C-alpha positions in Angstrom: 13.2 161.0 180.7 10.7 158.2 180.4 9.0 157.5 183.7 9.3 153.7 184.0 12.5 151.7 184.1 12.2 148.6 182.0 13.6 145.3 183.3 14.9 142.5 181.2 16.6 139.1 181.7 19.4 140.2 179.4 20.6 143.3 177.6 23.0 143.1 174.6 24.7 146.4 173.5 25.4 146.2 169.8 23.8 144.2 167.0 27.0 142.8 165.4 27.7 139.3 164.3 27.8 138.1 167.9 25.0 140.2 169.3 22.3 139.6 166.8 22.2 135.8 166.9 22.6 135.9 170.7 19.5 138.0 171.3 17.5 135.9 168.9 18.6 132.7 170.6 18.0 134.0 174.1 14.5 135.3 173.1 13.8 131.8 171.6 14.6 130.4 175.0 12.0 132.6 176.6 14.3 135.2 178.0 13.1 138.8 178.0 15.8 140.5 176.0 16.7 144.0 174.9 19.1 144.8 172.0 20.5 148.3 172.0 21.9 149.6 168.7 23.1 153.2 168.2 23.7 153.0 164.4 22.4 150.3 162.1 21.4 146.7 162.7 24.1 144.2 161.6 27.1 146.0 163.0 30.4 146.6 161.2 30.4 143.4 159.1 27.1 144.0 157.4 27.1 147.8 157.1 30.8 148.8 156.8 33.0 145.7 156.6 32.7 142.3 155.0 29.4 142.7 153.1 30.1 146.1 151.3 33.8 145.6 150.8 33.5 142.1 149.3 30.6 143.2 147.1 32.8 146.0 145.7 35.8 143.7 145.4 33.7 141.4 143.3 33.0 144.3 140.9 36.7 145.1 140.8 37.5 141.5 139.9 35.1 141.6 137.0 36.8 144.8 135.8 40.2 143.0 136.1 39.0 140.0 134.1 37.6 142.2 131.4 41.0 143.8 131.1 42.6 140.4 130.8 40.1 139.0 128.4 42.5 138.7 125.5 44.6 136.3 127.6 41.7 133.9 127.2 41.1 134.5 123.5 38.2 136.8 124.2 38.0 140.2 122.5 35.9 142.4 124.9 36.6 145.8 123.5 37.0 148.9 125.6 35.4 148.9 129.0 34.9 151.4 131.8 33.9 151.4 135.4 30.8 153.3 136.6 31.7 153.8 140.2 28.2 155.1 141.1 26.6 151.8 139.9 29.2 149.9 141.8 28.3 151.8 144.9 24.6 151.4 144.3 25.0 147.6 143.9 26.9 147.6 147.2 24.2 149.6 148.9 21.5 147.2 147.7 23.3 144.2 149.0 24.0 145.9 152.4 20.4 147.0 152.7 19.1 143.5 152.0 21.3 142.0 154.7 20.6 144.7 157.2 16.8 144.7 156.7 16.7 140.9 156.8 18.3 141.0 160.2 16.2 143.9 161.4 13.0 142.1 160.4 14.0 138.9 162.3 14.7 141.0 165.4 11.5 143.0 165.3 9.4 139.9 164.6 10.9 137.9 167.5 8.8 137.5 170.6 10.4 138.5 173.9 12.9 140.8 172.1 12.9 144.6 172.2 15.0 146.6 169.8 16.0 149.9 171.4 17.7 152.4 169.0 20.0 154.7 170.8 23.4 155.0 172.6 23.8 153.1 175.9 26.0 153.9 178.9 26.3 152.4 182.3 24.9 154.0 185.3 25.5 151.0 187.5 26.7 147.4 187.1 23.2 146.2 186.0 21.7 149.4 184.8 22.0 151.4 181.6 20.9 154.7 180.3 20.0 154.8 176.7 19.9 158.1 174.8 17.3 157.4 172.2 17.4 158.7 168.6 14.3 160.7 169.3 16.2 162.7 172.0 14.7 161.1 175.1 16.5 158.9 177.5 15.4 155.5 178.9 16.6 153.5 181.9 16.9 149.7 181.5 18.4 147.0 183.6 19.0 143.3 183.5 20.7 140.5 185.4 22.9 139.8 182.4 24.6 142.4 180.2 26.6 141.6 177.1 28.8 144.3 175.4 29.2 143.9 171.6 30.0 147.4 170.5 32.8 146.6 168.1 35.5 149.0 166.8 35.9 152.0 164.6 38.7 153.1 162.2 41.7 154.6 164.0 43.1 158.0 163.1 46.9 158.2 163.1 48.7 161.1 164.8 50.3 162.8 161.8 50.9 166.6 161.8 48.7 168.3 159.2 46.2 165.5 159.0 43.5 167.7 160.4 43.9 170.1 157.4 43.1 167.6 154.7 40.2 165.5 153.8 41.0 161.9 154.7 38.8 158.9 154.2 38.5 155.8 156.3 37.3 152.3 155.2 33.7 153.5 155.5 33.7 156.8 153.7 35.9 155.6 150.9 33.1 153.3 149.8 30.8 156.3 149.3 32.8 158.3 146.8 30.9 159.6 143.8 33.9 159.5 141.5 37.1 157.4 141.2 40.2 158.8 142.8 42.8 160.0 140.3 45.5 158.9 142.7 44.6 157.1 145.9 47.3 157.2 148.7 46.7 154.4 151.2 48.3 154.6 154.6 48.7 151.1 155.9 49.8 147.8 154.4 47.5 145.5 156.3 44.4 143.6 155.3 42.2 146.8 154.8 44.8 148.8 153.0 45.7 146.0 150.5 42.1 145.1 149.7 41.1 148.7 149.0 44.3 149.5 147.2 43.9 146.6 144.8 40.2 147.3 144.3 40.7 150.9 143.3 43.6 150.1 141.1 41.4 147.7 139.2 38.7 150.4 139.0 41.3 152.6 137.2 42.9 154.7 139.9 46.6 155.1 140.4 47.4 153.7 143.9 50.3 154.2 146.3 50.4 152.1 149.5 52.6 153.4 152.3 53.7 150.8 154.9 55.9 151.6 158.0 57.1 148.0 158.4 59.7 146.3 156.2 57.0 144.1 154.7 53.3 144.1 153.9 51.0 142.1 156.2 53.5 142.3 159.0 52.2 139.2 160.8 52.8 136.9 157.8 55.9 135.0 156.9 58.4 136.9 154.7 58.0 134.6 151.7 54.3 135.1 151.6 54.5 138.8 152.1 57.1 139.1 149.4 54.9 137.3 146.9 52.0 139.5 147.8 54.2 142.5 147.2 55.1 141.1 143.7 51.5 140.5 142.9 50.4 144.0 143.8 53.3 145.7 142.0 52.6 143.5 139.0 49.2 145.2 138.8 50.8 148.6 138.8 50.4 149.5 142.5 53.2 151.6 144.0 54.3 150.2 147.3 56.6 152.0 149.6 58.0 150.0 152.5 59.7 151.2 155.7 58.1 154.6 155.0 56.9 156.8 157.9 54.6 159.7 157.2 55.9 162.8 159.1 53.6 165.5 157.7 50.6 165.9 155.5 50.1 169.1 153.5 47.2 170.4 151.4 48.1 171.4 147.9 46.4 173.3 145.2 43.5 171.6 143.4 42.2 170.0 146.6 45.1 167.4 146.6 46.8 165.9 149.6 50.6 165.8 149.9 52.1 163.2 152.1 55.8 163.7 153.0 57.5 160.5 153.9 60.7 159.8 155.9 63.0 157.2 154.4 66.3 156.1 155.8 68.2 159.2 155.1 66.0 161.5 153.0 62.4 162.8 152.5 60.3 162.3 149.4 56.9 163.8 148.7 54.0 161.7 147.4 51.1 163.6 146.0 47.6 162.2 145.4 44.0 163.2 145.0 42.6 161.1 147.8 43.9 159.7 151.1 42.7 156.5 152.8 43.6 155.8 156.4 44.0 152.1 157.0 46.1 152.1 160.1 44.0 149.9 162.4 40.9 150.2 164.6 40.0 151.3 168.1 37.4 149.9 170.4 34.0 151.6 170.8 34.2 151.9 174.6 34.7 155.6 175.5 31.0 156.4 175.7 29.9 153.3 177.7 31.1 154.7 181.1 32.4 151.3 181.9 34.0 152.5 185.1 30.5 152.9 186.6 30.0 149.2 186.2 33.5 148.3 187.4 34.4 146.9 183.9 38.1 147.2 183.2 39.8 147.9 179.9 43.4 147.6 178.7 45.7 150.4 177.7 44.1 150.7 174.3 40.5 150.7 175.6 39.6 147.0 174.8 37.5 145.3 177.4 39.4 142.8 179.5 37.7 139.3 179.5 38.7 135.8 180.7 38.4 132.7 178.6 34.6 132.5 179.3 34.2 136.1 178.0 33.5 137.4 181.5 34.5 140.9 182.3 35.8 142.1 185.7 32.1 142.6 186.8 30.0 139.6 187.5 27.3 138.9 184.9 28.7 141.5 182.5 30.3 140.0 179.4 32.0 141.2 176.2 32.1 139.6 172.8 33.4 140.4 169.4 36.0 142.9 168.4 35.5 145.2 171.5 37.3 142.6 173.7 40.5 142.7 171.5 42.1 139.7 170.0 41.4 138.4 166.4 39.0 140.9 164.8 37.1 138.6 162.5 33.3 138.1 162.0 33.6 134.4 162.4 35.3 134.9 165.7 32.5 137.1 166.9 30.0 134.4 165.8 32.0 131.8 167.8 31.8 134.1 170.8 28.0 134.0 170.4 28.1 130.2 170.4 30.2 130.2 173.6 27.9 132.8 175.3 24.7 131.0 174.3 25.8 127.6 175.6 27.1 129.0 178.8 24.1 131.3 179.5 21.4 128.9 178.5 22.9 125.5 179.2 25.6 126.3 181.8 28.2 124.4 179.8 31.3 126.4 180.8 32.7 126.6 177.3 35.8 128.7 176.7 37.5 130.4 173.8 40.9 128.9 174.5 42.8 127.0 171.8 40.1 127.6 169.1 41.1 127.7 165.5 41.4 131.2 164.0 41.2 131.0 160.3 41.1 134.1 158.2 41.3 135.3 154.6 42.8 138.4 153.1 40.5 139.2 150.2 43.1 140.5 147.8 43.1 138.6 144.5 44.4 136.0 144.6 43.2 135.4 148.1 45.4 134.7 151.1 43.9 132.0 153.3 45.5 131.4 156.7 45.1 128.9 159.5 47.3 127.9 162.4 50.9 128.9 162.9 53.1 130.8 160.6 56.7 129.6 160.1 58.1 132.4 162.3 55.6 131.6 165.0 56.5 127.9 164.9 60.2 128.8 165.2 59.6 131.2 168.1 57.7 128.4 169.9 60.6 126.0 169.4 58.5 123.6 167.4 60.1 120.9 165.3 58.4 121.0 161.9 58.7 120.5 158.2 57.5 122.9 155.5 55.6 121.8 152.3 55.3 124.4 149.5 53.9 124.3 146.0 53.7 127.3 143.5 50.4 127.7 141.8 52.0 127.6 138.4 52.3 123.8 139.1 48.6 123.4 139.9 46.7 122.0 136.9 43.5 123.8 137.6 45.4 127.1 138.0 47.1 126.7 134.7 43.8 125.8 133.0 42.1 128.9 134.4 45.2 131.2 133.8 45.3 131.9 137.6 48.9 130.8 138.4 50.0 133.6 140.8 50.7 132.5 144.4 51.8 129.5 146.4 50.7 126.9 148.9 52.6 126.5 152.1 51.9 124.1 155.0 53.7 123.3 158.2 53.7 119.7 159.6 54.8 118.7 163.0 57.9 116.5 162.6 56.9 114.1 165.4 53.2 113.7 164.9 52.7 114.4 161.2 49.9 116.7 162.1 49.4 119.9 160.2 50.1 122.9 162.4 49.6 125.8 160.0 49.0 126.8 156.4 49.1 129.8 154.1 47.3 129.5 150.7 48.1 132.5 148.5 46.2 131.7 145.3 42.9 131.7 143.6 40.2 130.6 146.0 42.9 130.5 148.7 40.3 130.7 151.4 38.4 127.6 150.3 41.6 125.6 150.0 42.7 126.7 153.4 39.3 125.6 154.8 39.9 122.1 153.5 43.2 122.0 155.4 41.5 123.4 158.5 39.0 120.5 158.4 41.9 118.1 158.4 43.4 120.0 161.4 40.1 119.9 163.2 39.9 116.2 162.7 43.5 115.8 163.9 44.4 114.0 160.7 48.0 113.4 159.6 49.1 115.2 156.5 49.2 111.8 154.7 45.4 111.8 154.7 45.5 114.8 152.3 48.5 113.5 150.5 46.8 110.2 149.7 43.2 111.5 149.5 41.2 111.2 146.3 40.0 114.6 145.1 38.0 115.2 141.9 40.1 116.2 138.9 40.6 118.9 137.9 39.9 120.9 141.1 42.1 123.2 143.3 41.5 120.7 146.2 43.5 118.1 144.1 46.6 120.2 144.7 46.6 119.1 148.3 47.9 115.8 147.0 50.8 117.6 145.4 51.8 120.0 148.1 52.1 117.3 150.8 53.9 114.9 148.4 56.7 117.4 148.6 57.4 116.3 152.2 58.4 112.8 150.9 61.1 113.9 148.5 
């Protein structure tokens, strides 16, 4: 144990996309700040989430385009995927992002980076188990928890007897799976499933619900299903794994329950994509009086305050939408409230997101089923991508545009863009929503031709017919 307890104005536990900019901002304001990180600077997004996955997905898209080259009149010849080079490229990108963040932290005056695992010993005091094996006591008048989440492990008999991968370990394989079985039909499962299919693996996605992406509207989910199956991915819906067995040749056998029978699915690799759990068990939150919900997520109010005064939680660890940009918005709220006393809240903020399958699914606002459940009066505008000029020219016609418009105010209340650059098109609609513009502003707007943005004219013209 180190002899002296260090005191700070603020301590942030976790260097994710909310924690890192927060400590840098507070340090710039003259606060004495400590950042405690037990793994790697940058958090999930940089090290295990957005940065590595989207880097590898970019490689998979190149492989896909090469395979489609003759559709464009280009003869590319035979091609192959070197998964080790793909992974090496991913590692280089991750390292550049991580080391850039680390350098900014280390070079920042008033900021101390403490590498170790933190746990509460009081409501203002933490014990940090350092990587060198020692422990250190630190305290502050303000503590912010930004410890994020980790992949969940489903309770399936036999799982402990086989080698199963999560979204982190699957990106470190030194060879392509012959047949990848993916448990889970959400964002993570679909992104990895399509990626490995494009790399050359056979892929089976197993989903318990009646549709993929269970929160989305049925028409969007059905079209996603058609796109994935069109690329040769096997998708099994309403399928519940009841047992996992190890087979000869180091293979995994997943036995599935259907409505009235069982069917074995055998693959070489297994990916668990069944959600995430909060990184709270080791924090000893009860010693600080910080309450968690039934799943272990930290309870906060609209100002990100926990049940203990001057202890806050930001990012995925507090539950709710688990997106990097939401974590970053948490940082903005925290900074303004801590530094400037503004009293900002996270209520009624926009929550855009993109599922990075190809084509992308960009989402903002309400889905149709959410609007119905809220009793909203609305109209629906749709446009298939095979009627978008730019999509036809680029031979990227899969998908559709869908927008919801309030019947009384003509304001856009939600949109789903399943198509090439769907996230960018969705963002244009989000800007209109942020500006409280009527849909007619997009219907009548002048957009450069030929661009995907130009399709906003066409989709909203559909409301006038």
